[in-house]
C-alpha positions as MATLAB code, in Angstrom:
seq = 'XXXXXXXXXXXXXXXXXXXXXXXXXXXXXXXXXXXXXXXXXXXXXXXXXXXXXXXXXXXXXXXXXXXXXXXXXXXXXXXXXXXXXXXXXXXXXXXXXXXXXXXXXXXXXXXXXXXXXXXXXXXXXXXXXXXXXXXXXXXXXXXXXXXXXXXXXXXXXXXXXXXXXXXXXXXXXXXXXXXXXXXXXXXXXXXXXXXXXXXXXXXXXXXXXXXXXXXXXXXXXXXXXXXXXXXXXXXXXXXXXXXXXXXXXXXXXXXXXXXXXXXXXXXXXXXXXXXXXXXXXXXXXXXXXXXXXXXXXXXXXXXXXXXXXXXXXXXXXXXXXXXXXXXXXXXXXXXXXXXXXXXXXXXXXXXXXXXXXXXXXXXXXXXXXXXXXXXXXXXXXXXXXXXXXXXXXXXXXXXXX';
ca = [
      87.163  -20.834    5.480;
      84.638  -20.677    8.291;
      85.147  -22.151   11.732;
      83.167  -25.258   10.827;
      83.800  -28.619   12.398;
      87.210  -30.104   11.631;
      87.557  -33.877   11.301;
      90.725  -35.648   12.421;
      91.662  -39.211   11.425;
      94.355  -41.212   13.231;
      95.628  -44.591   12.028;
      98.127  -45.994   14.507;
      98.621  -49.179   16.535;
     100.371  -47.142   19.253;
      98.066  -47.046   22.304;
      99.870  -44.067   23.845;
      99.556  -41.893   20.724;
      95.946  -42.943   20.258;
      94.953  -42.135   23.850;
      96.850  -38.810   23.930;
      95.317  -37.439   20.736;
      91.824  -38.696   21.546;
      92.039  -37.074   25.000;
      93.334  -33.772   23.615;
      90.396  -33.508   21.182;
      87.519  -34.814   23.287;
      85.040  -32.229   24.414;
      85.824  -29.820   21.566;
      82.598  -28.845   19.841;
      84.317  -27.964   16.575;
      86.349  -31.169   16.241;
      85.395  -34.728   15.281;
      87.879  -37.529   15.931;
      88.026  -40.876   14.121;
      90.594  -43.502   15.016;
      91.801  -46.902   13.843;
      94.097  -48.774   16.261;
      95.972  -50.584   13.536;
      98.702  -50.204   10.927;
      97.966  -48.641    7.549;
      98.857  -51.935    5.854;
      96.290  -53.925    7.857;
      93.601  -51.281    7.445;
      94.407  -51.634    3.729;
      91.988  -49.900    1.329;
      89.893  -48.560    4.201;
      92.693  -46.103    5.008;
      92.388  -44.533    1.572;
      88.604  -44.282    1.828;
      88.825  -42.735    5.313;
      91.459  -40.236    4.169;
      89.059  -38.876    1.575;
      86.616  -37.809    4.308;
      88.825  -36.022    6.845;
      90.487  -32.604    7.138;
      93.534  -33.920    8.998;
      94.990  -37.398    8.505;
      97.686  -38.784   10.802;
      99.062  -42.216    9.959;
     101.790  -44.325   11.521;
     104.763  -45.094    9.276;
     106.346  -48.556    9.176;
     109.641  -47.749    7.467;
     110.354  -51.464    6.962;
     107.224  -51.981    4.882;
     107.925  -52.284    1.126;
     104.473  -50.796    0.427;
     104.983  -47.658    2.550;
     105.495  -45.206   -0.305;
     102.728  -46.725   -2.427;
     100.241  -46.497    0.453;
     101.314  -42.937    1.277;
     100.798  -41.961   -2.370;
      97.275  -43.426   -2.337;
      96.394  -41.567    0.860;
      97.688  -38.275   -0.567;
      95.875  -38.781   -3.860;
      92.588  -39.450   -2.069;
      92.792  -36.416    0.217;
      90.043  -33.837    0.480;
      90.815  -30.355   -0.911;
      92.829  -28.442    1.709;
      93.311  -31.571    3.846;
      96.553  -32.045    5.739;
      98.466  -35.335    5.794;
     100.911  -36.001    8.637;
     103.113  -39.084    8.907;
     104.223  -40.314   12.347;
     107.605  -42.001   12.210;
     110.436  -43.197   14.392;
     113.449  -40.969   14.930;
     115.472  -43.512   12.938;
     113.465  -42.987    9.735;
     116.063  -42.469    6.981;
     116.258  -38.877    5.740;
     115.825  -40.012    2.142;
     112.557  -41.784    2.987;
     111.244  -38.695    4.801;
     112.033  -36.644    1.705;
     110.234  -39.155   -0.502;
     107.140  -38.905    1.696;
     107.195  -35.096    1.367;
     107.526  -35.307   -2.390;
     104.505  -37.615   -2.551;
     102.407  -34.944   -0.827;
     102.761  -35.646    2.912;
     102.707  -32.223    4.580;
     104.784  -33.123    7.597;
     106.748  -36.031    9.119;
     106.722  -35.934   12.935;
     108.503  -38.184   15.455;
     105.969  -40.489   17.063;
     107.712  -40.251   20.452;
     107.111  -36.453   20.583;
     103.385  -36.720   21.259;
     102.974  -33.716   23.524;
     105.903  -31.704   22.091;
     105.008  -31.836   18.392;
     102.034  -34.000   17.363;
      99.316  -32.500   19.570;
     100.567  -28.879   19.147;
     100.509  -29.404   15.376;
      96.885  -30.549   15.428;
      95.989  -27.642   17.723;
      97.702  -25.177   15.353;
      95.669  -26.515   12.425;
      92.460  -26.012   14.391;
      93.536  -22.458   15.286;
      94.098  -21.620   11.612;
      90.669  -22.958   10.665;
      89.027  -20.939   13.428;
      90.873  -17.843   12.213;
      89.267  -18.446    8.803;
      92.671  -19.012    7.211;
      93.433  -21.722    4.658;
      95.569  -24.631    5.776;
      98.459  -26.028    3.790;
      97.571  -28.418    1.002;
     100.447  -30.704    0.126;
      99.071  -31.317   -3.362;
     100.905  -28.143   -4.386;
      98.634  -27.518   -7.385;
      97.258  -24.242   -6.098;
      99.767  -23.323   -3.389;
     102.845  -21.216   -3.857;
     106.315  -22.426   -2.929;
     107.907  -21.337    0.329;
     111.608  -20.546    0.122;
     113.513  -19.748    3.308;
     116.830  -17.886    3.347;
     119.086  -18.337    6.373;
     122.470  -16.938    7.317;
     125.505  -18.461    9.017;
     126.436  -15.147   10.613;
     125.432  -11.498   10.611;
     126.737   -9.443    7.709;
     127.104  -12.345    5.315;
     124.639  -10.772    2.875;
     121.661  -13.140    3.174;
     119.095  -10.311    3.094;
     120.616   -8.979   -0.122;
     120.411  -12.462   -1.643;
     116.787  -12.893   -0.453;
     115.650   -9.503   -1.783;
     117.254   -9.931   -5.195;
     116.193  -13.556   -5.535;
     112.595  -12.462   -4.834;
     112.884   -9.884   -7.617;
     114.308  -12.419  -10.056;
     111.651  -15.035   -9.171;
     109.085  -12.754  -10.789;
     110.495  -13.916  -14.155;
     109.703  -10.654  -15.864;
     108.983  -10.782  -19.569;
     107.692   -8.590  -22.345;
     109.043   -5.297  -23.649;
     111.846   -4.047  -21.379;
     110.990   -6.982  -19.057;
     108.399   -5.036  -17.088;
     105.670   -7.723  -16.870;
     106.007  -10.209  -14.013;
     105.091  -13.808  -14.844;
     105.035  -14.879  -11.186;
     103.665  -13.195   -8.066;
     106.224  -13.042   -5.255;
     105.959  -12.134   -1.563;
     108.996  -11.314    0.571;
     108.684  -11.638    4.358;
     111.313  -10.129    6.673;
     111.316  -12.188    9.863;
     114.423  -10.538   11.238;
     112.086   -8.942   13.761;
     114.659   -6.653   15.389;
     117.244   -5.895   12.698;
     115.483   -6.476    9.388;
     116.847   -4.581    6.372;
     114.486   -5.725    3.601;
     112.493   -2.459    3.682;
     115.624   -0.393    3.025;
     116.880   -2.749    0.324;
     113.536   -2.646   -1.532;
     112.791    1.074   -0.958;
     109.573    0.636    1.000;
     108.523    2.168    4.291;
     108.969    0.252    7.508;
     105.726   -0.883    9.092;
     104.644   -1.469   12.678;
     102.047   -4.046   11.629;
     104.187   -7.000   12.737;
     104.966   -5.249   16.026;
     101.277   -4.640   16.745;
     100.408   -8.211   15.831;
     103.062   -9.510   18.237;
     102.090   -7.194   21.072;
      98.354   -7.878   20.717;
      98.772  -11.620   20.247;
      96.248  -11.607   17.393;
      96.096  -14.222   14.626;
      96.644  -12.371   11.323;
      94.096  -12.804    8.566;
      93.848  -11.689    4.943;
      92.666   -8.216    5.998;
      95.782   -7.819    8.143;
      98.055   -8.771    5.246;
      96.291   -6.399    2.858;
      97.057   -3.526    5.227;
     100.517   -4.672    6.339;
     102.052   -5.585    2.982;
     103.460   -3.011    0.588;
     104.245   -3.468   -3.091;
     107.821   -2.462   -3.837;
     108.695   -0.452   -6.974;
     110.047   -3.644   -8.552;
     106.722   -5.434   -8.022;
     107.480   -7.725   -5.068;
     104.963   -7.660   -2.170;
     106.841   -6.890    1.054;
     105.974   -7.702    4.663;
     108.644   -5.590    6.355;
     110.155   -5.911    9.810;
     108.809   -3.381   12.344;
     110.402    0.041   12.739;
     110.589   -0.335   16.518;
     112.196   -2.962   18.699;
     110.166   -5.676   20.340;
     110.967   -8.844   22.278;
     111.609  -11.850   20.042;
     109.483  -14.002   22.309;
     106.396  -11.881   21.606;
     105.710  -13.621   18.274;
     103.877  -16.955   18.349;
     104.134  -19.949   16.031;
     100.450  -19.824   15.095;
     100.858  -16.212   13.929;
     103.689  -17.142   11.571;
     101.755  -20.191   10.353;
      98.750  -18.041    9.562;
     100.842  -15.552    7.584;
     102.530  -18.272    5.545;
      99.284  -20.153    4.871;
      97.618  -17.030    3.543;
     100.542  -15.905    1.379;
     100.990  -19.322   -0.189;
      97.397  -19.136   -1.409;
      97.921  -15.765   -3.107;
     101.518  -15.903   -4.405;
     103.572  -18.217   -6.579;
     106.622  -17.795   -4.348;
     106.979  -16.716   -0.729;
     110.560  -15.836    0.203;
     111.259  -15.633    3.940;
     114.370  -13.902    5.264;
     115.091  -15.724    8.528;
     116.603  -14.189   11.661;
     119.852  -15.646   12.932;
     118.254  -16.159   16.362;
     116.905  -19.690   16.755;
     113.517  -18.778   18.165;
     110.617  -21.208   18.430;
     108.385  -19.314   16.026;
     110.561  -20.087   12.995;
     109.410  -23.721   13.256;
     106.428  -23.169   10.896;
     108.825  -21.791    8.281;
     111.061  -24.843    8.546;
     108.194  -27.316    8.443;
     106.492  -25.670    5.470;
     109.564  -24.682    3.454;
     110.021  -26.307    0.071;
     113.682  -25.313    0.183;
     116.098  -23.450    2.423;
     119.072  -21.537    1.089;
     121.766  -21.160    3.735;
     123.968  -18.199    2.879;
     127.512  -18.235    4.208;
     131.082  -17.401    3.370;
     133.909  -19.925    3.512;
     135.672  -18.535    6.586;
     136.172  -21.187    9.264;
     133.839  -19.590   11.898;
     131.086  -19.180    9.307;
     131.382  -22.757    8.079;
     131.235  -24.102   11.631;
     128.165  -22.004   12.322;
     126.565  -23.220    9.075;
     127.152  -26.827   10.126;
     125.354  -26.275   13.452;
     122.490  -24.461   11.741;
     122.035  -27.293    9.236;
     121.795  -29.769   12.107;
     119.217  -27.588   13.870;
     117.111  -27.018   10.747;
     117.001  -30.697    9.835;
     116.221  -31.693   13.394;
     113.110  -29.519   13.037;
     112.294  -30.921    9.584;
     114.274  -33.991    8.467;
     112.833  -33.693    4.968;
     113.921  -30.082    4.497;
     116.045  -29.545    1.403;
     118.984  -27.292    2.258;
     121.205  -25.767   -0.417;
     124.370  -23.854    0.413;
     125.113  -20.463   -1.119;
     128.711  -19.233   -0.907;
     128.301  -15.484   -0.891;
     130.995  -12.906   -1.676;
     133.178  -15.474   -3.405;
     133.632  -16.388   -7.047;
     133.268  -20.057   -7.919;
     136.780  -21.488   -8.221;
     137.770  -23.416  -11.292;
     139.741  -25.744   -9.055;
     138.603  -25.757   -5.406;
     141.288  -24.633   -2.984;
     142.160  -26.530    0.165;
     139.868  -24.419    2.351;
     136.979  -24.962   -0.088;
     137.433  -28.718    0.120;
     137.710  -28.549    3.907;
     134.498  -26.543    4.104;
     132.617  -29.019    1.900;
     133.915  -31.896    4.002;
     132.762  -30.326    7.282;
     129.371  -29.415    5.815;
     129.034  -32.832    4.159;
     127.579  -30.957    1.198;
     128.942  -29.022   -1.772;
     128.065  -25.386   -2.337;
     125.157  -25.268   -4.802;
     125.662  -21.594   -5.762;
     128.487  -19.068   -5.655;
     127.793  -15.322   -5.563;
     130.924  -13.260   -6.334;
     131.843  -10.054   -4.548;
     130.716   -6.944   -6.396;
     131.110   -3.970   -4.078;
     130.377   -1.202   -6.600;
     127.088   -2.688   -7.792;
     126.012   -3.576   -4.271;
     126.782   -0.106   -2.925;
     124.732    1.606   -5.648;
     121.900   -0.895   -5.218;
     121.744   -0.366   -1.439;
     122.064    3.434   -1.654;
     119.254    3.694   -4.242;
     117.076    0.987   -2.719;
     116.733   -0.861   -6.022;
     117.491   -4.470   -7.034;
     120.902   -5.307   -8.486;
     119.163   -5.893  -11.829;
     118.266   -2.199  -12.011;
     121.870   -1.161  -11.455;
     123.517   -3.572  -13.844;
     121.942   -6.654  -15.411;
     125.376   -7.878  -16.452;
     127.160   -7.471  -13.125;
     128.639  -10.759  -11.796;
     126.507  -10.746   -8.642;
     123.340   -9.990  -10.613;
     123.993  -12.896  -12.976;
     124.745  -15.260  -10.082;
     121.497  -14.491   -8.235;
     119.534  -14.593  -11.504;
     120.901  -18.124  -12.052;
     119.875  -19.102   -8.506;
     116.328  -17.837   -9.103;
     116.108  -19.472  -12.556;
     117.095  -22.876  -11.229;
     114.653  -22.428   -8.348;
     111.801  -21.814  -10.815;
     112.772  -24.924  -12.778;
     112.920  -27.236   -9.769;
     110.034  -25.587   -7.872;
     107.587  -24.462  -10.567;
     104.928  -21.821   -9.786;
     101.298  -22.582   -9.081;
      99.278  -24.369  -11.733;
      96.463  -22.586  -13.482;
      96.685  -19.346  -11.495;
      97.680  -16.955  -14.273;
];
């Protein structure tokens, strides 16, 4: 996409929001601002017509309105191709309603009181992506891949192993000897300092991410073509750098650009998150269709998982988080510590991945997926089930194969 003029529409009765966004955009030659100082309900059908003519649509959410979801659906249905829809809501907006807005096609739900902290930076980031000739996120999901984040409650819990093998299984290989991938999958190692994906998938480490961070450049498709390596199992890998660099060197707009580009070219983008809570993971959390939080059931790990869940959902209230109990077989009858963990987390474990030291050791030593070591091993079957249910609930792109 060229750096053509970007049009921004704001529908909000809030004078402060209106003035702040209008001021932030005035004087920019590549940006056209249109505003309506009113509620979506009072603007009525005009809101839908306006939405069909703008690249970015921000509208104020009245969570007490019975027509909120219907109006949001109409705005999303009328959007331009590649347009971005952002809802501005109060901090008290129920989590379930935020999730419903996301399911309807709203790309993001931002707190209306965080004008300078979140709303304006988000609009600026969208403009930066357009100027970098990178596609923006389209919430319609018809031609975009799904973004799946994998987090960890502590170091050594095995989240990278889960991410790598889930990425392999998401390919849904078919045909004779299951060699033909049905889905295209990218795996991004964002553990900038201690990433292990390259070793797990038997690909060479790359300094591309390090150079990008040090130079401060916005990555484009040419960068990804050079930086990504296809693993022997078929997954496209963006590996962590082979040398250390400061975590603060990476910028949010760089991560956004990488994710935007990969979602246009792959059915699934799996992101292995660092444990460090750095600012540049925000684009992952805001764009993620699902986050798997990998943990064990030890008390320190469960407490850490609880804090991480609170942090992740503060960044994106609509984010769907599923818990993966790694290195533990699913109990027939939950023990006391299992029940205590579920109570603290206020959520049951969605998946259990049993310990399988022999298969894991051979997989890690050879740099191959668990599937290549033993397709019947308990851990292989557990991660295959995780990937299968992911494909069912988050289907691949439509009409891309």
